C-alpha positions in Angstrom: -3.4 -0.2 32.3 -3.7 2.5 29.5 -0.3 3.7 28.4 -1.3 6.7 26.5 -4.6 8.3 25.1 -4.8 10.7 22.0 -7.7 12.8 21.1 -8.5 12.7 17.4 -11.0 14.6 15.5 -13.1 11.8 15.0 -13.9 7.9 15.7 -11.0 5.7 14.4 -11.8 3.4 11.5 -9.8 0.2 10.7 -6.9 -1.1 12.6 -4.0 1.2 13.5 -0.8 0.5 11.5 2.3 0.1 13.2 5.4 0.8 10.9 8.9 0.2 12.1 11.0 3.2 11.4 14.4 2.0 13.1 15.4 -0.6 15.8 13.9 1.9 18.4 11.5 3.8 16.8 7.9 3.1 15.5 5.3 5.3 13.8 1.7 4.6 14.5 -0.8 5.4 11.6 -4.7 5.8 11.9 -7.5 7.2 10.0 -10.7 8.8 11.5 -14.4 8.6 10.4 -13.7 12.1 8.9 -11.1 10.5 6.4 -8.0 12.3 8.3 -5.0 10.2 8.5 -2.8 11.0 11.6 0.8 9.8 12.0 1.3 9.1 15.8 4.6 8.8 17.7 5.2 5.8 19.9 4.3 7.7 22.7 0.9 8.9 21.3 1.9 12.3 20.2 0.2 13.5 16.7 3.3 14.1 14.6 1.0 15.2 11.5 -2.5 14.8 10.3 -3.5 14.7 6.4 -7.1 15.1 5.3 -7.6 12.2 2.8 -10.6 12.2 0.2 -11.7 8.6 1.1 -11.2 5.7 3.5 -8.1 3.6 3.0 -8.6 0.3 1.4 -5.2 -1.1 2.5 -2.9 -1.4 5.2 -0.1 1.1 5.5 3.2 -0.4 4.7 6.6 1.5 5.3 9.1 1.2 2.3 12.5 3.0 1.6 11.2 4.6 -1.3 14.6 6.4 -1.7 16.7 3.7 -0.8 18.2 6.2 1.8 17.3 4.7 5.1 14.2 6.8 5.7 10.7 5.3 5.5 7.8 6.5 3.4 4.3 5.1 3.8 2.6 3.2 0.9 -1.3 2.7 1.0 -4.2 2.9 -1.4 -7.6 4.5 -1.4 -10.2 3.1 -4.0 -9.1 6.0 -6.3 -5.4 6.2 -6.0 -2.1 4.7 -4.9 -0.3 6.9 -2.3 3.4 7.3 -1.0 4.0 9.8 1.9 7.1 10.8 3.3 7.5 11.1 7.1 6.3 14.3 7.2 3.2 13.5 5.6 3.8 15.1 2.1 3.3 13.1 -1.1 6.1 11.5 -2.9 6.5 13.1 -6.7 4.2 11.3 -8.9 1.7 10.4 -6.1 -0.9 9.9 -5.6 -1.3 7.8 -8.5 -4.9 7.8 -9.9 -6.3 4.6 -10.7 -8.6 4.0 -13.9 -11.2 2.0 -12.0 -11.9 2.1 -8.3 -9.5 -0.3 -6.4 -11.3 -3.4 -4.9 -8.4 -4.7 -3.0 -5.3 -3.2 -1.0 -1.9 -2.4 -2.6 1.0 -5.0 -2.8 4.6 -3.7 -2.9 6.9 -6.3 -4.3 10.9 -5.9 -4.4 11.8 -8.8 -6.7 15.5 -8.2 -6.6 16.0 -6.9 -3.1 17.2 -3.6 -4.4 14.2 -1.6 -2.7 13.0 -0.6 -6.0 9.3 -2.0 -5.4 6.6 -2.6 -8.1 3.0 -2.1 -6.9 0.0 -4.1 -7.8 -3.4 -3.5 -7.3 -6.9 -4.9 -8.4 -9.7 -2.7 -9.7 -13.4 -2.9 -10.0 -13.0 -3.2 -13.9 -11.8 -7.0 -13.5 -8.0 -5.9 -14.3 -5.0 -6.3 -12.0 -2.3 -3.4 -12.7 1.0 -3.4 -11.9 3.3 -0.3 -11.7 7.0 0.3 -11.2 8.0 2.5 -8.2 7.5 5.9 -10.1 3.7 5.0 -11.1 4.6 3.6 -14.5 2.8 0.6 -16.1 5.0 -2.5 -15.8 6.0 -3.7 -19.4 4.3 -6.9 -20.4 1.8 -6.6 -17.3 -0.6 -3.7 -17.4 -3.0 -4.6 -17.0 -3.8 -8.4 -16.6 -7.4 -8.5 -17.5 -10.1 -11.2 -16.6 -9.3 -11.5 -12.8 -12.7 -10.6 -11.8 -13.5 -9.1 -8.5 -10.3 -9.4 -6.0 -11.1 -8.2 -2.4 -7.8 -9.6 -0.8 -4.3 -8.4 -1.4 -1.9 -10.1 -4.2 0.2 -12.7 -2.8 4.0 -13.0 -3.7 6.4 -15.8 -3.2 9.6 -17.2 -4.6 10.8 -20.8 -5.5 13.9 -21.5 -7.4 14.5 -18.8 -9.7 10.9 -17.9 -10.3 8.4 -15.4 -8.8 5.0 -16.3 -8.4 2.1 -13.6 -8.1 -1.5 -14.8 -7.1 -4.8 -13.5 -6.4 -8.0 -14.9 -5.2 -11.3 -13.5 -6.7 -14.3 -13.1 -4.5 -16.0 -16.0 -6.5 -13.2 -18.3 -5.6 -11.1 -18.1 -8.9 -7.2 -18.1 -8.3 -5.0 -16.4 -11.0 -1.4 -17.2 -10.9 1.3 -15.4 -12.6 4.7 -16.7 -13.0 7.9 -14.6 -13.6 11.2 -16.0 -14.7 13.1 -12.8 -13.9 12.5 -9.5 -12.0 10.2 -7.1 -13.9 
């Protein structure tokens, strides 16, 4: 059975993104073929819509950007990394325009569990860029060159006292970075 239907301005492209806002509230975000991004309630009501200049390259991730318990939405297009608040407005400093078109989806990593996210994205120029949560290049990181074309998201994992970041190029070449302390 169908729980609800919502009329949008165009055909949906990509998969819907479900972001948990609280224990009992979820947001649904979806983009149409006119590049309009919609934020829907769990009941299917349109909460807001935002005209984007391009299709999304990544899934939409909910992050507590201001560390105040309110969720913001992180994603990227080919040309920029975006963070929107729950009203659909850009966070100051975003969108963060990229020097070269993104080839993969942005990955957010909270290295020290303080909700200060580092953002990583691979670009068509073969570089992997790292930014702090304010869009500033990460010291000692930006950019990591020679990673070739990367289509899949960066992978982050921890083992012992170290953080590991890995990407796989479309040619099958793996690049692994090891960090002994948070950036």
